C-alpha positions in Angstrom: 18.2 113.1 86.7 21.4 114.6 85.4 23.7 114.1 88.5 23.8 112.8 92.0 25.2 115.1 94.7 28.4 114.1 96.4 27.9 112.6 99.9 27.2 115.2 102.6 25.8 117.8 100.3 22.2 118.8 99.8 20.8 121.8 97.9 20.0 124.8 100.1 16.6 125.2 98.2 14.7 123.2 95.6 16.7 123.2 92.4 15.4 123.2 88.9 15.5 125.1 85.6 13.4 127.6 83.7 11.8 125.9 80.7 12.4 127.5 77.2 15.6 129.3 78.3 19.2 128.6 77.3 22.0 129.9 79.5 25.6 130.4 78.4 26.6 126.9 79.6 24.1 125.4 77.0 21.6 124.3 79.6 18.3 125.9 80.6 18.7 128.6 83.3 19.1 127.2 86.8 16.6 128.2 89.4 16.5 127.9 93.2 13.0 127.9 94.6 11.8 129.0 98.1 8.9 126.7 98.9 7.5 124.8 101.9 7.6 121.3 100.5 10.2 119.7 98.2 9.3 119.2 94.6 10.0 116.1 92.6 11.6 115.5 89.2 9.4 116.7 86.4 7.1 118.9 88.5 6.3 122.4 87.2 6.1 125.1 89.9 4.6 128.5 89.2 7.0 131.0 90.7 7.8 134.7 91.0 11.4 135.8 90.4 13.1 137.7 93.2 16.6 138.0 91.9 19.7 136.3 90.5 23.1 135.3 91.7 25.3 136.1 88.7 28.2 133.7 88.7 30.9 132.2 86.5 32.3 128.7 86.4 35.1 126.9 84.6 33.9 124.4 82.0 36.3 122.5 79.9 39.0 125.1 80.8 36.8 128.1 79.8 35.2 130.7 82.0 31.4 130.9 81.4 28.4 132.4 83.1 26.4 130.0 85.2 23.8 132.0 87.1 21.3 130.9 89.7 17.8 132.5 89.5 16.1 132.8 92.9 12.3 132.4 92.9 9.4 131.9 95.3 6.7 129.5 94.7 3.5 131.4 93.8 1.5 129.5 96.4 4.0 129.9 99.3 2.7 131.3 102.5 5.9 130.9 104.5 8.0 132.9 101.9 5.3 135.3 100.7 7.3 138.2 102.2 10.2 137.6 99.8 9.6 140.1 97.0 13.1 141.0 96.0 16.6 139.5 96.6 17.2 142.3 99.1 14.6 140.5 101.3 17.0 137.5 101.6 19.7 137.7 104.2 23.3 138.3 103.0 24.3 135.3 105.2 21.9 133.0 103.4 23.1 134.2 100.0 26.7 133.6 101.1 25.7 130.1 102.1 24.3 129.5 98.6 27.5 130.7 97.1 29.6 128.4 99.3 27.4 125.4 98.5 28.0 125.9 94.7 31.7 126.6 95.2 32.0 123.3 97.1 29.8 121.4 94.7 31.8 122.5 91.6 35.1 122.0 93.4 34.2 118.4 94.1 33.3 118.1 90.4 36.7 119.3 89.4 35.7 122.8 88.3 35.2 126.2 89.9 32.2 128.5 90.5 32.2 132.0 91.9 29.7 134.7 92.6 30.1 137.8 90.4 27.2 139.8 91.8 23.7 139.6 93.1 21.1 141.2 90.9 17.6 142.4 91.9 14.3 141.2 90.6 14.1 143.7 87.7 17.5 142.8 86.3 16.9 139.1 86.8 13.7 139.3 84.7 15.6 141.1 81.9 18.2 138.4 81.9 15.7 135.6 81.8 13.9 137.3 78.9 17.2 137.6 77.1 17.8 133.9 77.5 14.3 132.8 76.3 14.1 130.9 73.0 
């Protein structure tokens, strides 16, 4: 466990990372997963990528990319209709953005959405960050 969320906050979806990737912030790429049941620390969930929320944050006074990949659990029945980020409502995507803006503000930094990328562009970005 890297951090504990401030009181009153909870992740809008299960939160994790994509193994064998390295994002600009030096950590593995962050991922939000649509799935019926919450995961647990250390579990590996097979997923399909549906898009990415491209974002930037301040870290040690510098602006860096800190994207959020959106995926659906490969075994999900409830979310099987989500094939691309365009299948997710704009309101829900806005809620995700507001959550991370608030989270980072409480941590003393900033985070803002740059753009929302479709499945194809997300997969290209993930491949670029593989190591």
